N, C-alpha and C positions, 0 to 999 in steps of 0.2 A: 504493500500500500504506500509506504514511504517513497519507494522508488518511482511509482506511478506519479505521486505528487510532484516529485522533483522534475520528472520528464515534462510535466505540464508547463513549466516555465514560470516566469515571475507573476503571471496573471493568477496563478493558484494562490498566491499569498493574500491578495485582496479578498478572494473568495473564501479563504480560510477565516479571515477576519469577519466577513459577513456571517459565516456559519457560527462563530463563537458569539457574536452579538445576538443573532437570532435565537440561539439556544438560551442565552441569558434572559432575553425578553420573554420567551415562551415560559421558562421556568418561573420567572417573577410574576407573570400574569396568572399562571396556573395557581400559584400559592395565594395570590391576592383573591382570586375568585372563590377559591375553596375556603379561605379564612374570613370572607365577608359575604356570607351567603344569606339567604332568606329562608329560614326553616319553616315559616308558616305563610300560607297564602290567604289566611283569614285574619290579617292584622287588624283591619277595621273592626271586625266582630270581637276580637280579643280585647281591643281597647274599649269597646262598648261594655263588655262584661266587667272590665276593671273599673270603669266609670261608675257602674252600679255599686261596685264594692266600695269604692273610695268616695263616691259622691261628687267628684270634681274631675273634669277632663284633664287638667294639668297634673293632678296627682296620679291619675290613671296613666298618663304618658310617662311620668317619672318611674312608676312601677314597671311599666312595659320595658323601658330602657334598661332597668336593672337586670331584667331576665333575658334580654335580647341584645347583649353588648356587641355581638359579632354581626349583626344585621346591617347591611350597607346603607339603608335608608333612614337610620335612626336620626341623623341630623335634620332630615326633612320633617320627621315627626315632631322633633323638639321645636323647630321654627313654626310649624303649623299651629301648635297649641300655645306657643308664646305669643303668636300674633292674633289669637282669637278675639281679643278686645280692641284690636286696631281697626282703622278704616279699611274697607275692602280693597281699595286700590293699593294701599301701603302693604297690606298682608299679601296680596297677589305678587307685588314686586319682590318681597322677601322670599316667598316660596319659589318664584321663578329663579332668583339668584342662587338659592340653595340647591335647587334641582339641577341647575346648570353646572354648579360645582361638582355635584355627585356624578353627573354624566361625564364631565371632563376627567374625573378620577378613574372612572370605569373604562374610559377610552385611552387612558394614558399609555404611551409607548406603542400603541397599535400602528400609528403611521410609520414607525421604524420597520415593523414587519412588512408592511405594504411596500415600502421603498426597497427593502432587500429582495422581496419576491419579484419586483420589477427589474432591479439592477443586476442581480446575480446571473440570469440567463444572458443578458447583454454582455456582461464581462466575460462569460464563458464563450460566447460567440466571437467576441473580439479576440480572445486567445486562440480560438480555432482559425480565424482569418490570418492572424500573425503566423501561426504554424504552417498554414497552407502557402503563404508567401515564401516562407523559408524553404519549403519543399520544392517549389517551382524555381527558386533561385539555385538550389543545388542541381536541379534537373537542367537548368540553362547552362550551369558551369560544366556539365558533362557534354555539352555540345548538342543538346537535344536528343541524345540517345535514350531510348526508353529503358528504364531500370525499374522493373516491377517490385523488386525488394525495397528499393529506396522509396518508391511511391507509397507502397502499402504501409511500411513502417512509419513514414512521415505523416501519413493521413491519420492513422489510429492514435498517434501521439498528439496530433493537433486536435482531435476530437475529445481528448481527455478533459479539456477545460469546459467544453460545452456540457459534458456529462456531469462534471462536478458542479457547474453552475445550476443545472437543473436539480441536482441533489440538494442544493441549498435552498433553491427557490420553492420547490414543491411543498416541503413542510412549513416554510414560512407563510406561503399562501393559504394553506389549509388552516394553520393556527390563526391567521388574521381573520379569516371568515368565521371561524368558530367563536373566537373572542368577541368579534363584532356583533354576532348574533346574541351572545350573552349580554353585552352592553345594551343592545337595542331592546332586548326583553326586559331588562331592568328599568329602562326608561319608560316602556309601556306600562310596567307594573306600578311605577310611581304615579303616573297619570291616573290609573285606575284607583289607586289607594286614595289620592286626593279627592277624587269624585265620590268615593264611598264615605270618606270622612265628612265631606260637605253635606251629604244626606244625613248622616248620623248626628251631626252637630247642628243641623238646621240651617246651615249657611246658604243652602239653595232655595230656602223658602219652604222646604218640606217640614212637616211637624217632627220635632225631635221626640221620639218615643222611648229613648233609652233612659 
């Protein structure tokens, strides 16, 4: 494997750097999503039950936070109930800002994976083109005489960089799509959560029966 890497030329080193960065980002994002999960899809109902127990929405929110410390949308819950007594416009601005911050945290470093998934194949192709140029230069130096051994060995060595580039790009692309779907799903869930809380707290005009 090491000998193949060396035969690929200097282009293999940027590709190696891309692979190390991509692996680090994938590992960091995997740990992040696993450690900041949402164990319950009935958050609004849980808060309503806690409110009945505590008699106050803010106390209910504090109790919820104590038991759900690893849930990614806790800051949104805190802002929502902290802004209950504020003007609707002000409360909406605070919620939007907090939701935007959570979205940015969930999408952090994903552009790096997208860039690597796009750049790695191009670097690999560039290395292959350089290798093919070298092969034809050698062929020209032989006076145009066909040398099957020279051509075949030169071509497969030149193709190494393309193969390595794809090897780096494919996992990066798959990881980017997977993490992007997770981030998008979390954004959709936060919107649903706010809508459910608006109904439960009566902020939509519906009667608050909790």
